[in-house]
N, C-alpha and C positions, 0 to 999 in steps of 0.2 A: 567799782568798789568805792564806797564812801570813805573819804579821808577824814581823819580826826584832827581837830585843832584845839589846843588848850591855850587860852589867853589868860596870862597872868597880869593882873592890874592892882592898883592901890588907890584908895580913896583920896590920898594926898597928891596924886600924880595929875598934873595939868593936861597931859597928853592922852591919858587913859580913856576918857569919855569919847574922844574922837576915834581912837583905835577900836573901841568897842563898836561904834557905828560902822566903821570901815569893815571890820571882820564880819559883822552881821550881814552886810551887803554881799560880801564874798560867800558867806554861808548860803544865801538864797541863790546867788548866781551860779555857784559851783557845786551845789549840793554837798556842803561840808557838814560834819557833825562838830558843833562848836560848844566847848565847855569853858565857862568863864570862872576863874578862881582868884580870890584875893591872895596876893603874894605873901601877906602876913599871916594867913591861916596856917594850920598845921600842914595841910596838903600842899599849900603854896610854898612853904618853907622847905619841904622835902623836895619838891620839883626844882626850886631854885638851886638847891644844893646838888642834886643829881646832874642838872644841865649847866651848872656853873653860871647861872644868870645873876647879874649884879644890878640890873636896872629894868624898869617897866615903862611902858608896856612891852611884854615879851610873849611871843607865840611859839608854841611847840607844835610842829607839823608832823603828824604820824609818829610821834616819839622818836624822830630821827633828826629833824632840822629845827633850828631856833632862829626866829626873826626878832630882832630888837627894834623897837620903835614902831612907827606907822608905815606899813609896807605899801609899795605901789602894786598895781594889778599884775604887771609883768613879772615881778619878783615872786608873787604868790603863784601865778600860773606855772612858772619854772619849777618851783618846789613841789607843787601838786603833781606835776608830771614826773618829776624825779623820784618821788616817794613810791 
């Protein structure tokens, strides 16, 4: 079953471009469905409120787990298996 990841980013965030590249590589390697959303958009504001996210980059894995920052491979594999 394909896991879904929602990546919240902001154009003013210095770490977000790197997080986007990292998550896109995980998408290819792990067959993830990746959706990238601006944290300041209506949808982004709703998600940050629901998941109590206060900084970006932030990834929501299968609407269950939140990763703040740029994750390492082991962290992602653990959450993918856990979901």
